[in-house]
N, C-alpha and C positions, 0 to 999 in steps of 0.2 A: 289733535286729530280726533281725538276721543269722541266727543259728542257728535261730531259731524259724521264719523264713520261707525258709530255705535259701539266702540270699544276703546279701551285705554291701552295703547301699545306697550307702555312701560310695565303693564301688568303681566306680560308674557315673557317667557325665557328666550324664545326664539320666534322669528317670523319665517314661515316656509312658503316659498313661491313655487307652486307646482305647475306653472305654465311651461311651455316649451322653451328650449334654450334661446331661440331667436326672440321670443317675446321678452324673456328676462334681459337679454342683451340690449334691447331697445330702451327699456326702463324697468325699474323695480323699486319697491320700498327700500330705501337705504338700509343696509345691514341684513337684508333678507337672504336666507339660504336657498340656493337653487336646488330643487328636488323635483324635476319634471315627472309627471305621471305618464306623459307621452312626449317623445322627442319630436323634432320637426318632421322627420320622414314618417314616423308612425301617425302623427296627427294628419298629415296629408293623405296617407293611405286610408285611414278611417273616413276622412271627409269625402274622398273620391268614391269609396264603396257606398257611403250613405246615400249618394244620389241614385244609385241603382237599387239598393235594398237597405232601408233603415234597420231592419232586424239583424241582418248579417253584419252591418257596421257596428251595432251595439254589442253584438256577441264578440266580434274581433276586438273592439275597444275595451271591453271588460277584461278580456284575457291579457291584453297588453298592459292595461292599468294595474291589474293585480300583480303581474310579473314585475313591473317597475317599482310599485310600492314595496313589494317584498325585498327587492334589491336595496332600496333605501333603508328598510328596517334592519337589514343585515350589515349595513355600512354606516350611513350618516347618523342613524338614530339608535344603534344598538347599545351604545354606552350611556344613554340618557337615563337618569334616575327615575324612580317611581313618581316623584312629584313634578316632573318636567311638564311645563305648560306651554305648548306651542300655539301660535296663531297661524292659520293656513289660508292662503288665498289663491284664486285662479283668475280668469278674465273677468267674470261677473258673479262670482260666488255660486257657481253652479255645480255641475257633475264632477269636475276634476277635484276641486277642493272638497266637495262633499264626500267623494270616495276616500280621499286621504284622511279627512277628519274622522270618518266612520272607523277606519282601520285603527287609527291611533287611539281612539276612545275605546275600542274593543280590547286593545292591549292593556288599557287602564290609565292612560295619560288623559288629563282634562283638556283635550284639544278643542279649539273653537275655530270656526270659519269666519273670515272677515265678511260682514254683510256688504253685498254689492261688489265684492272683489276688487280687482285692480281698477276697474272703471270708476268705482266710488273714490278710490285713492286718487286717481288722476284728476277728477273734478275738484277734490279737496285741495290738491296742489295748486291748481289754477285759481281757486278762490283765495288761497293764502297769498299767492303772488300779486293778486289784485289788492289785498288789504294790508300786508305787512309794511310796504314802503312808507305809507302815510305816517307811521309812528316814529320814523327815524329822522334824526337831525343830521343831514348829510353835509359834508364839506367836499366839494368837487375839485379835484386836482386837474388844472389845465396846463397847457404848454405845447409849443410846437413839437412836431415829431423829433425824437432824439434828445429831448430835454430831460429825460429820465423820470417820467411820471411813475412808471412801475417800480423803479428803484427807490423813489421816495416813499411809495406805499410800503415797500419792504422795510425801509428804515423806520417808518412810523410804527409798523408792527413790532419791530425789535425794541422800540422805545416804549411800548406798552399801550399804544393807541389802538382804537378799533379800526379795522380795515376791511373793506369789501373788495377783494381782488377779482373783478369780473373776468379779466383776461386769463387768469390762472384757472378759473372754473371752466372757461370756454376753450382752453388749450389753444389760444390764438392771440396774436399781438394786435389784432384789430386793423391791419392795413393790408394792402395788396401783397406785401412781402411778409405777412405776419404768420404764416404757417410755421409750426414748431417741428423740428426734425424728430421723427420717431414718435410723435404724439398726435394721432388723429383727433379731430374734435369729437366730443360726445354727441349722441343723438340729441335732438331738440328736447325730447321728453326727459332724458336723463339729466341734461343741463338744467331743466326746470326743477327737477327733484333736488339736485345739488344746490341750486340757487335758493330754493325755499328753505333748505336746511341752514344755509349760511345766513340768510336774513333772520330766521327765527332765533339764531344763536346770539344776535347782537342785542346790546343793552340800549333801549330807547332813551335812557337817561343820559347817555354819553354820546358825543359826536362820532360820526362814522365817516372815515375818509375813503373816497372812491374816485377812480380815474374817470375823466370825461370820456364818454363813448357815444357813438352814433347808435341808431336803433338796432344795428346788427354787428356782431363780432364774428368775423368770418361768415359762416353760414348760419349762425345761431341768432335768433331774435330775442331781444330783451323785452320783458313785460312792460306794457304801456304805463302802468302805475309807477314803476321804477324810473322810467324815462322822464315822466312828468315831474317826479320828485327831484330828480337830479337837475333838471333844467330850471327849477325854481330855487335851488340851493345857493348858499354862499360859495364863493370860489377862491381858490388859491392858484396863482399864476406862476409857474416856474419859468425862469428866464436864464438861458445859457448861451454863451457865445457859439458861433457856428463851429469852430474847431472842437469845442467840447462835445457838441452834438454829433459831429462826424466820428469822433473817437468812440463815443458810446454806441453808436449804431454799428460801427465796424466790429466792435466786440460782440454785440448781440446777434449779428447776422453772419457770423463766421461760416455757418453751414452753407450760406449762399455764395460766399466768396470761394468756398471749396467745391461747389457744384454749379459751374457756370451754366450747364444745360437747364437746371432747375430755375436759376435766376432769369435766364432768357425767356423761359416759358411764362414766368410771372410778369416780366416786363411786357410781353406781348399782350397781356390783358389791358394794357394802357394805350394801345394803338388808337382806339376810338377817341380817346381824350386828347392825345398829343400828336398823333400822326406818325406814320412809319419813319419819316426822316429823323425826328428827334429820338425815337426809340432806338434807331440804328446808331445814332451818335452815342447814346448811353451804353449800348452794347459794345461799341468799339473801345470806350474807356475801360470797361471791365476786361475786355479781351487783352489789352496791353498792360493790365495790372495797375492802372491809375485809379486805385480805389478811393482815395480821398477826394479826388476831383469828381469821380463818379457819384459818390454819396452826396457831396456838396451840391452838384447839379440836380440830383434827384430831390434833395430837400428844397432848394430854391425854386425849382421849376414845377415840381409836382406837389410835394407834401405841404409846403408852407401856404401856397394859395388855397389849397383845399381846406386846410385847417382854419384859415381866417374866415373863409366863407361859412363853414359849418358852425364855428364857435360864435361868430357874431349873430348868426341867424337863430341859434337855438338856446343860448344861455344869457338870459336877461341880466343877470348880476355880474357878468364878466367885467364890464367897465369899472366896477367897484372892487375888483379882486385885489386881495393882498398879494404883493409881488415878492417872490423869494428867488434870490440869485443862486445859481449853481455855477461855481467858478472852476471846477475841476472834475474830471471823469473818474473819481475814486470814491470809495465807501465813506471816507471822512467827510467829504463835501456833502453827501446826502445825510449823514448823521447830523451835521450842523444844521442843514435845512430842516430836518425833522424836529430838532429842538426849537427852531424859530417858529415853526408852524404850531407846535403844541403849546409853547409858552405864550404865544400871542393870539389867543383864540379870537376869531371874529365875532361880530354880533350874531345872535341867533336869527335864523331865517324866519321870515314872517309865515 
């Protein structure tokens, strides 16, 4: 980040985000400490007043900023030693970070403001997302829905392989029923920050296993450079019998089994694709507890055709994929599969 942003982040003891709580929640430098000099209501109040009287707004803003910085000094920063070196940023490296930096330096701490603020950081993240994938040697895990691609990634990670788990970062399983209970998806900007960090942590000298994905995971967009790299990569194809896939999905989607109202709302999203009659048939199976038949029909009538269309269209190396069988819905089966995948490395991508 260093040369691009004009500073070396590792040279600082802490990074302080002095923007408002809503700005911080949308995205921030990972690890940054939230210390707003104006909260959301105060920022709106000053902004509204500024339209009528810039002078009165600056006077009010100064009072609020001084009060909030004082509160942070008495709480978050009070125990910091004399040599503590913080980096401070706001939206664009302007008045908010300037005020915080000035006060901290007056105390005696060698504080520094991030040149360009969050906007410079955000541009750097996007530049990194465009550049980092090109250096990686990806191995893309394919397989019909329910074949256990995410479980294989977890088994590969336990075996010591490098893994990029995009669905974990996105808090979504990547399908119409893919929402995770109690885990809302991050904002697009925060996902980008998390993904940049995950990509930067990978060793380009070693292969990286990643699950095949479309351009979006839930509501989140993957960077174009990563999509293109994945689509040109060598592939591993998981193959599992229908009964194994049904068992795996029933285990993963227990929250939908237990919340039929949520399940039916999700199924309604497919009416345009399958028509009301078929959706009602699926709902009827769920209503009478015929879960294996329900999942089997959903796989055969919705997921499998969609997977075949997408995979054949987007992954040029899939016909040459190395095939790996999953013969049981248990951890031992995936551990065996992970050993086969890592012990029989495919040829390096061109």
